[in-house]
C-alpha positions in Angstrom: -0.2 0.0 0.1 2.8 2.8 1.2 5.2 1.8 -2.2 1.1 2.0 -4.6 1.4 5.6 -2.1 4.0 6.7 -3.3 3.4 6.3 -7.2 0.2 7.1 -7.9 2.0 10.5 -6.2 4.8 10.8 -8.0 2.5 9.8 -10.8 0.3 12.4 -10.4 3.4 15.1 -9.6 4.9 13.4 -13.2 1.4 14.4 -15.0 1.0 17.9 -13.6 4.6 18.8 -15.2 5.7 19.1 -12.0 9.3 18.0 -10.6 9.0 14.6 -9.3 11.2 15.1 -5.3 12.8 11.9 -5.2 11.7 10.4 -0.9 14.7 9.8 1.1 15.1 8.2 4.8 14.1 11.1 7.0 16.5 10.3 9.6 19.8 9.4 7.0 18.8 11.8 4.4 19.9 9.1 1.2 17.4 7.5 -1.0 15.5 4.9 -1.0 15.4 2.3 -2.2 15.2 -1.2 -1.1 12.6 -2.7 0.6 11.9 -4.1 3.4 9.5 -7.4 2.9 8.4 -7.7 6.5 8.2 -4.4 7.7 6.4 -3.1 3.9 8.5 0.0 3.7 10.9 1.5 1.1 14.3 2.4 2.9 17.8 3.1 3.1 21.3 1.4 2.9 22.4 2.3 6.1 18.4 1.8 7.1 19.3 -2.1 5.5 22.4 -2.5 8.4 21.3 -0.5 11.3 19.1 -4.4 13.3 16.2 -3.0 13.0 16.1 -4.7 9.4 19.2 -6.9 9.4 16.9 -10.0 9.2 14.9 -9.2 6.9 14.3 -10.0 3.1 15.7 -6.9 1.4 14.2 -6.6 -2.8 15.3 -3.0 -4.7 12.7 -1.3 -5.3 11.9 -2.0 -9.3 11.6 -6.2 -8.1 9.6 -4.8 -5.6 7.5 -2.8 -7.4 7.6 -5.9 -10.7 6.2 -8.5 -7.8 3.7 -5.9 -6.6 2.5 -5.6 -9.7 2.1 -9.0 -10.2 0.1 -9.3 -7.0 -2.4 -6.7 -8.0 -3.2 -7.4 -11.6 -3.8 -11.0 -10.1 -6.8 -9.7 -7.7 -8.3 -7.3 -10.8 -8.2 -9.9 -12.2 -9.6 -12.2 -9.5 -12.2 -9.3 -9.0 -12.7 -8.7 -13.0 -14.5 -12.1 -12.9 -16.6 -12.8 -10.0 -18.1 -8.9 -10.8 -18.7 -10.3 -14.7 -19.7 -13.6 -12.5 -22.3 -11.0 -10.5 -23.5 -8.7 -13.6 -24.7 -11.8 -15.3 -26.8 -13.2 -12.7 -29.1 -9.9 -11.9 -29.0 -10.1 -15.9 -30.2 -13.8 -15.3 -32.7 -12.6 -12.6 -34.2 -9.3 -13.9 -35.4 -11.7 -16.7 -37.0 -14.7 -14.8 -38.2 -11.6 -13.0 -39.3 -10.2 -16.3 
């Protein structure tokens, strides 16, 4: 959710022609280039070495984006299929009522 929120914000800024500012670590003022899967948060390389994240699974941000994008698309497809089934059921019920 956090990755999507940041991506949406960056997309909106780019669409408006605003300068896209790269978000940085609040603590270390470093670019957020790593995604911590356990905390589901973007972190900097300095945070990666901290005790809080050292044992966690990490991914580079582009890989995390692709992974979550695939998951979102799979969920979206399932929702579309459910919607189609519900619309077909609704149509059948309306025909039956007529």
